[in-house]
N, C-alpha and C positions, 0 to 999 in steps of 0.2 A: 448483477452485472450494469449497475448503474454508476457505480465509482469510478475512479481515473483508471487501476490497473484493468479491473474487470473488463470495461468498457472499450480499453486499448485491446485487450486481447480478443474479445468478441470481434470487434472490427477488424484487425487482422485476420483473422481466421475466414471471417465473409470474404476479405479481397482474394482470398487464395482459392474460392469457392467452395469452402469445407461448410458440411450442415453444422449448425450451432443452435443449441438450446439455451436461451437466455434463461436465468432464475431471478425473478424482481419479488419484492416483497409485497409492492403495491401493483394490482392489474393495469392501472391507470398509465404507471411508468412502462408498460410493456409496448405501447403502442409504436413507439419508435422503433424498437426491434423488429417487430412485425413487419414494420414498413421497409427495413432493411434485409429482409430475407429469413429471419431467425424465427424459430418456433418459440414461443415463450410459455414458462410454467410459472406459476404463484407458488412461492414458499418460502417460509422465513427460517434463518439459519437455527431457531431454537425449536421447530417443528421438526423433529427428525423424520417422521413418517412422510410427510410431504416432502422433505428434502431428498428424500430415499427414492421417492417416486421420481422426482426430477432427474435425477443420477441415472434409473434405472435405463438400461438399454443404449447408453452412451460409453462410446470408447475411451474417454477421459474427461475427468472434471476439475473445473480450475475452483478453488475455495480459498476463503480469507476469513480473519476475524471482523466485521464491520463494526465502526466504532459508534458507540452508543452514549452521548453524554448523559441520559437521563438515569443511567444506572446508579441504584444507591448503594450499591455493594460489587465495584468493578470486579474485584478478586472473584468471587462466587458466578457474576455475571457471564465473564469472558470464558472461566472455566467451562462452565454449562455450555455455552456456545461452542467450544472445542469440542467437548464429548458428544454433543447432540449433531454435530458434524460429523464426526468419526464413526458414530453408530450409523448414520445414513450413508455413510460411504461402504461402510461394512455390510449392510441389509441391502445395499443396491446390487451389489455385486460390480461395480465398475471396476476395471482391471488398473488402472492410472489416473492419479492424482498431482496436480501441479497446485502446490501451496504459495500464496505470498507469505513468507516469512520475513525476517530482519537479520542484518549482521547483528551478530551476539547471540542468537538463538539456540547457540550451542551449550550457554550458559543458563543453569538453573536459577541463580538469583543473583543481585545486585545489579540487574539490567531494565529496572523500574518496569514499563508494561511489557517489554519483550519477554519478561518471562512466562507470559500466557501464550506466546506463540511456541517457546520452548515446550512446553506443554501440550500444544496442540501438534507440534510436530511429532512427538512420541506418543500420543493418541492415535494418530493416524497409521505411525508404523505398527502399532499392535494390532491392527486391524488385517495385515498380511498384506495391504495394497503397495503398488509400485510408487512411490512417493518421490517427487522431484520437489525439494523444498527451495524456493527462490529467495537468497537473503542479499537485497538491495543494503546498499547505504542510504545516505539520506537523499531524501527525493528534492529535486529542484523546485517542484510545485510547493514544498511547504512555505514559500513566500506568502501564500494565500493567506497564513494565518497571521501575517503582519502587514496584508495590503492595506486594510483600513487605516492604520497609522501612517502609512507613507502617505497615501493619498489626501487623508485628513489634515494630519497634523504635520506633515513634512519630516516624520521621526521613521528611522530603521532601527528597530530595538534588537539588540543581541543577546541571546541568551548563553552566555559562556563568559570563561574569564577573559577573553580577548577576540578581536574582530580581527584577528589578521593571521590565522591557522588556517591553512587552506586545508579543507577534507574533500572526500570523493563526494559527488552530488551526479545523481542519474534522473533521467526523465521517466514518467512513468509510461510515455509511450513506447521507450526503449524496453521496459520491463514486460508489456504486454507483446512485444515483439518475441521475446524469449519463450514467456509461458505459450505463447502461439505454437512457436517453432517445437516446442518439448511436447505438446499436445499430439501434433500431427507426427511427429516422429520421437515417441517414447524410447526412454533407455532401457536396456535389458534389466537393469536391477535399480534399486533405489539410489539416488544423489541428492547431492546439496548444490548449488551452484550460487556462487556469491558473485554479485554484479557489482564492478566496478566502473567508474568514470572519471569526467574530467575534475580536477582539484580546485574548488574557490575558496576564498576567504568570505567570511560575512561582508567584509567591506567591499570586497569585488562584486559580490550580490548586490548590495546597496548602491555602489557605482552604477552596475547594468541596468538596476531598477531604476534609478533616476536619469539615465537616457531614454528609456521607453516612455517613461511617463512625462517626461519633459519638465522635470523641474527639482532642484537640488533637495538631497536627503540629510539630516544630519543622524549618522549612527552613534545611538547611544547603548553602552554596556550595561546590561541590568545586574547589579549585584546578585549573588547567588540567592540569598535568603529572599530576595524577592521574585525570583522564577515563577514559583507556583502561582502566586498571587496576580501578577501581571499577565501571566499566560491566561489563567481563568477568567480575567476580567475580559479578555481578547477572546472568549468563547470557548478555550480548549478545556476540557474537563479536566478536574483536579490531578485524579490520578493519571492522566494521561501528559500531564506538564511535569513530567520528572526526567532529570537528564538522560540522555540516551548513551553518553559516555564514549569512550573510545575503544573501539571493538578493531580485531585482527581477522584477516580473511583466512577462512580455515575451513572452506568447503571442499568437496572433491574435484572440482574444476572451478574457474572463474571466466567470465563473459565481461568483456570492455564495451560499455555503451558509449555511442558517438553522439547524441544530441547536445548541442551547445546549450549553455544556459540563457544566451539572448533569445535565441526562438522559443524555450519556453516560458521566459516571461514576457513576452511579447503575445502568448496565446493565453497565459493567465489574465493580463490586463485587458486584452480584446474579450475574452469571455465576462469578465467582472463588469463592463461597461454597457454589455448588452440588457 
């Protein structure tokens, strides 16, 4: 519950007066949640028994695949995490699960890291749980991965053929709000929910970021062969530095997220400067 979406989900639930059990991998990171009024459970997503105990007795659970840059074999690592989480859901008896998935997760291959979310969705469905799979488009907070280049060198790198193609971008706070709503009012049957949002080109993102940080930014389009190397140098794991691709909304329903990019960028920069 210490990530962007998990944290936003927990905060929204607490603001509604709902009981929350925050699952953290490190007990030290649970202090803030205890102070906020949540119960804290310590469990790793790879420890199925501990995770099942954390889920036990809950009306619903929010799950996701945490990013682990240290994984030597990402395919094996993320599939094992997905299997462990599904096993914990099955063993705990929790009736409803909200999963952070991604647009494109209905596809089994050709989607880079999203294929692991495809696997996790299917493993969760096999348990018989009522599954709400949230499939957002690009996160507005992805600018964090290039913030160092923007603040240090005044460069905004674009990993795409063009910086001028608008795509939907959603704020994680909005995703957390949808997750909280689903947890408090679960559907009668499993569903996939596409999360749509305002559309921005990468050039527009760079312009808005430049206005927030108060300095001009040079937009640099990185050639495709250099995507993985450049992103890896910026701290993005190699297998996660694959193209997200162009996907379509194919869920059972969709929700339009409302937070504007400027609000998110101001929060990202303010947080980074602390």
